[in-house]
N, C-alpha and C positions, 0 to 999 in steps of 0.2 A: 467430090469433083477434083480433078487434077488442075494444075495451074493453066495448062492450055485450054481445058474445058471452061474454066472461069473466064478466060480471055474471049473465048468464042461466045460465051453467054452474054457478055457485055456487048460484043459486036452485034449480036442478034437484037438486043434491046435497043441499041442505037439506031438500027435500021427500022425497028418496029415503031418507035415512039420518038418524035423530034424533041420533046421535052427532056426525055431521058438522055438523048444524044447530047443535048446541051449540058446536062449535068455531068456526063462523062467527060466532056471537054473541060468542064470547070474543076471537077474534083478528082478526075482520074478513074482508075478501076480498083478501088480498095478491096482487100481480102474480105469476102462476105462472111467468112466463118471465124474471123479473128475475135478472140475473147481475151481481155487482158488479165488472165489469171496466172500467168507465168507457168503454165503447164500443170498446175495443181490438180486438175481434174481429168487430164487426158487419159482416155481409156478406162475411166471409172464412172459408169453411169450413175451410181448411187451418189458418189461425191459430187458429180455435176449437178444433180437435182438438189442436193443439199445447198450448194452454193447459190443456185438460182432462187431457192426459197429465202435464204439469208439476204439476197440482194433485192428482194421486193421492196419498192418504195424508198430505197436509199441508194446512194452512189456506190459504184463498184469499188471505189477506193475504200470506203467505210466497210463495205461487205467483206472485202479481203482481210481487213484487220480482224473482223469478227470470226471469219472462217479460220484464220491462222490461230486464233485463240482456241477455237474448237479442236484443231489439230493438236495443239499443245496439251489440251485437257485429255485428249484420247491417246496421246503419244503416237500419233500416226493418222493417216487419212480416215475420214469417217466411215464406219460400217454400220449396218442396222443394229447389231448387237451393242456396239459401242455407244451409239446415240441413245439407245434405250437404257443403257447403264448410267446415263446422266439424267438426273431428275430435272424437272422444270426449274427449280430454284438454282441448280448448278448452271443450267443454260442461261438463265437470266443473269447470273453473276458474271458471266463472260461477255454480257452485253446484248443478248437476244431479248427481244420483247416477249411478253408472255404468249402472245399469239404465235409468233414464229417458233418459240420453243415447243408449243403444242403441235404446230404443223410438222416440225421435224420428227416428233414422236409418231404422228399419224403416218408419215412416209415410212419410217422404220417399221412400224407395226404392219403396214400393208405388205412390205417386202417379206418380213419374217413369216407372216401368215400365208404367203403365197398368193395374195390377191393382186400383187403387182410384180410381174416378172421383169424387173427393170433391166437385168442384164440381157434380156432377149429382145429389147426394143429396137436394137440395130436392124433387125430383120423384119420389122413391122412397118406397115404403111403409115404415112403421115397422119391421116385422120384417126386411125386406130391408136396411134401413140397418144394423140391428144385425148381421145376418149379414155384410155387406160389411166393416164396421169390425172386427169381432172376428176376422176372418181375418188381421188384422195383429197380429203379436206385440207384446204390451204393451198392447193395447186389449181390456179385458174387458167384460162386459155392463154393469157400472156406468158405466164411462166412456162407452160408447156411448149409454146411457140419458141421461146428463147432457148429451151432445152433442145428442140429440134434443130435450130440453127447452129448453136454453139457447141453442143455436145455430139449430136448425130450428124451435123454438117449436111443438112438437107437443103437442096437448091431452090425449092419451090414453095417457100413459106412467106406469107404476107401477114404480118401482125396488124391487121386493119384497125384494131381497136387502140393501138398505141397512139398516144397523143402526139408524139414526135412525128410519126408517119402522117397522121392527119394534118398536122401543121405544115409539114413539108409539102404535101400534096396541094394544100391551099396556096402556098407561096409559089411553088413551081408552075402550077397551072393557072395562076392568077385568078383564083376563085374569090368571090366576095365573102363567103362564109366558110367556116370550118366544115369540111365534108362529113356526112354521116358515115358510120362504119360500112353500111351497105353500099354507099356510093364509092368508097375506096375499094371495096371488093369488086364491084362492077368494073371500075376503071382498071384494076389490077389483073382482071382476067386476061387482058391482052399481053401481059408480061410473062405468063406461064410458058414454059416450065422454068423460068428464071426469076421468080418473084422474090427470092431471098436477095438476089443481086440488086434488083430494083429497090428493095427496102433499104439495102445498104447505101445506095446512092442517095435516097431521100434523107436518111439519117445524116449522112455526111454533108449534105447540102445545108444543114442547119448550123 
């Protein structure tokens, strides 16, 4: 999406949903695709997925420290062959957990074997991207959705299972209980085709 398209998307959301309109007035219109990686993974889908695996269940600040150590160990951005050239012990030595080291190997194996055409995902529909990525052990729906938003810059992604999104929905819509994932999806249907923008508003509202 271009900047004018993002602005138009927020305008549509504001007209569609009074709660989102209130959030827009409160937090503005943040860039829905911004990812604080300093351009490390721009234009490199494999590197982007590596970073999203590294960032699972830790802060992005810590993830970037680990990612930079990986770059140093590989003497450049991660490639499938480079990752496979580092054994699990080496990956653990730079701070990866055992499971994340294994997940990085699973990702690299899938790309090398031709099971995941990661460089072709830019031309693939959202649901098919999620299906392709989640076939790789260690990549769940959340990681695939983050990849779609931050790497492929897709405008209509709603990570309904994200605790932050569910918490923000509860607060913004003054619900008594934390909404179920299915409830968030039902509510979010009205935000299409700008669900990424709505998600960004909800995250920012926290």
